[in-house]
C-alpha positions in Angstrom: 34.8 -10.6 -29.8 37.6 -8.6 -28.4 40.9 -8.5 -30.3 43.8 -10.1 -28.4 47.3 -9.9 -29.8 50.0 -12.1 -28.3 53.7 -12.2 -28.7 55.5 -15.5 -29.5 59.1 -15.4 -28.2 59.4 -15.6 -24.4 55.6 -15.7 -24.1 54.3 -18.7 -26.1 57.7 -20.4 -26.3 60.8 -19.8 -24.1 64.5 -20.4 -23.8 65.0 -20.8 -27.6 67.8 -18.3 -27.9 69.7 -19.2 -24.8 69.6 -22.9 -25.7 70.8 -22.2 -29.2 73.6 -19.9 -28.0 74.7 -22.5 -25.5 74.7 -25.2 -28.3 76.8 -22.9 -30.5 79.3 -21.8 -27.8 79.3 -25.1 -25.9 78.4 -23.2 -22.7 75.8 -23.4 -20.0 74.6 -19.8 -19.8 71.3 -19.0 -18.1 69.0 -16.3 -19.4 69.9 -14.1 -16.4 73.5 -14.1 -17.6 72.4 -11.9 -20.5 73.1 -8.2 -20.0 70.5 -7.0 -22.5 67.3 -8.0 -24.2 69.4 -9.8 -26.9 70.8 -13.0 -25.6 73.0 -13.3 -28.6 75.0 -10.4 -27.1 76.7 -13.2 -25.2 78.5 -14.2 -28.4 82.0 -12.8 -28.7 82.5 -10.4 -31.6 85.2 -12.7 -33.1 82.7 -15.5 -33.4 79.9 -13.5 -35.0 80.4 -14.8 -38.5 80.4 -18.4 -37.2 77.3 -17.6 -35.2 75.4 -16.3 -38.3 76.3 -19.4 -40.2 75.2 -21.6 -37.4 71.9 -19.7 -37.0 71.3 -20.0 -40.7 71.8 -23.8 -40.6 69.6 -24.4 -37.6 66.0 -23.8 -36.6 65.6 -21.6 -33.5 62.3 -23.3 -32.7 63.9 -26.7 -32.3 65.5 -25.3 -29.2 63.8 -24.3 -26.0 60.3 -25.3 -25.1 56.7 -24.3 -25.1 55.8 -22.1 -22.2 54.0 -24.0 -19.5 50.2 -24.0 -20.0 50.4 -21.8 -23.1 48.6 -24.3 -25.3 45.8 -25.2 -22.9 45.1 -21.5 -22.0 45.3 -20.4 -25.6 42.7 -23.0 -26.6 40.3 -21.6 -24.0 41.0 -18.0 -25.0 40.5 -18.8 -28.6 36.9 -19.6 -28.0 36.1 -16.1 -26.6 38.7 -13.8 -28.2 39.7 -12.9 -31.7 43.4 -14.0 -31.3 46.3 -12.7 -33.4 49.9 -13.8 -32.9 52.0 -10.8 -33.5 55.7 -11.6 -33.6 58.9 -9.9 -34.8 61.0 -11.8 -37.3 64.0 -9.6 -38.3 67.2 -11.3 -37.2 69.3 -8.5 -35.9 72.7 -10.2 -36.5 72.1 -10.7 -40.3 68.8 -9.4 -41.7 69.2 -11.6 -44.8 68.2 -14.6 -42.6 64.9 -12.9 -41.6 62.9 -14.8 -44.2 64.1 -18.1 -42.7 63.1 -16.9 -39.2 59.7 -16.0 -40.5 59.3 -19.5 -42.1 60.5 -21.2 -38.9 58.1 -19.2 -36.7 55.2 -19.9 -39.0 55.9 -23.6 -39.0 56.2 -23.7 -35.2 52.9 -22.0 -34.7 51.1 -24.1 -37.4 52.4 -27.3 -35.9 52.0 -26.6 -32.2 48.9 -24.3 -32.2 46.9 -25.7 -35.1 43.6 -24.5 -33.5 44.7 -20.9 -34.1 43.8 -19.4 -37.5 47.1 -19.1 -39.5 45.6 -16.1 -41.3 46.0 -14.3 -38.0 49.7 -14.7 -37.7 51.2 -11.2 -38.1 55.0 -10.8 -38.6 55.9 -7.3 -37.7 58.6 -5.6 -35.7 56.6 -2.5 -35.0 53.6 -3.9 -33.0 52.4 -0.4 -32.0 50.8 -0.1 -35.5 48.3 -2.8 -34.6 45.3 -1.9 -32.6 43.9 -4.4 -30.1 41.7 -4.6 -27.0 44.3 -6.7 -25.2 48.1 -7.0 -25.7 50.4 -9.7 -24.2 54.1 -9.3 -24.7 57.4 -9.6 -22.8 58.8 -6.4 -24.1 57.3 -3.2 -22.5 58.0 -1.3 -25.7 55.7 -3.7 -27.6 52.9 -2.8 -25.3 52.7 0.7 -26.6 49.7 1.5 -28.8 46.0 1.1 -28.4 44.8 -1.4 -25.9 42.5 -1.3 -22.8 44.5 -4.2 -21.2 48.3 -4.6 -21.4 49.9 -7.7 -19.9 53.7 -7.9 -19.5 54.8 -11.5 -19.5 57.7 -11.8 -17.1 61.0 -12.7 -18.8 64.7 -12.4 -17.9 65.0 -8.9 -19.4 62.0 -7.3 -17.7 62.3 -8.5 -14.1 63.8 -5.2 -12.9 60.8 -3.1 -14.0 59.1 -1.9 -10.9 55.4 -2.0 -10.1 55.4 1.8 -10.2 56.8 1.8 -13.7 54.3 -0.7 -14.8 51.4 1.0 -13.1 52.3 4.4 -14.7 52.0 2.7 -18.1 48.8 0.9 -17.2 50.5 -2.4 -17.5 49.8 -5.6 -15.4 52.7 -8.1 -14.9 51.8 -11.7 -15.4 54.2 -14.5 -14.5 52.6 -17.4 -16.3 49.7 -18.5 -18.5 47.5 -19.4 -15.6 47.6 -15.8 -14.4 46.6 -14.7 -17.9 43.7 -17.2 -17.8 42.6 -15.8 -14.4 42.6 -12.2 -15.7 41.0 -12.8 -19.1 38.5 -15.6 -18.5 
């Protein structure tokens, strides 16, 4: 079986951070309002301590939603690929909360994707260290490393990457899980 590594945030689930930030700030931001990869950059500096407390009291994975068709396509892929979920967990705004993030991620995956082997959840910020045949991620930097197929899942922060940029890095853009199914099945 070929080894397939898949990112979690903005690939398997989406809008978690923007919904949590909106709840905290009582705003109605859209992901496209973010000026960087980090949606929490929308939080004013003078509210950062409150944000960290709020984040620590709440579960990021109770916000947002599962990406459309993620579960049904993953169930199919799981029958023909050796699937690993490789996801970052260090909370940039306060690294001491990273253990909580790891726990919340594990519980989300275990509850919503029970057909996946929980021994194949890998929590790592440097995904380049993990070899795979196929990589799926929303961050082009996480597609570095060994893989014959690299799929960039479209997200708010990578929409401006051109086809030439992707082609030069041997990356294929995918916009949804059905496109992934068509490529990998």
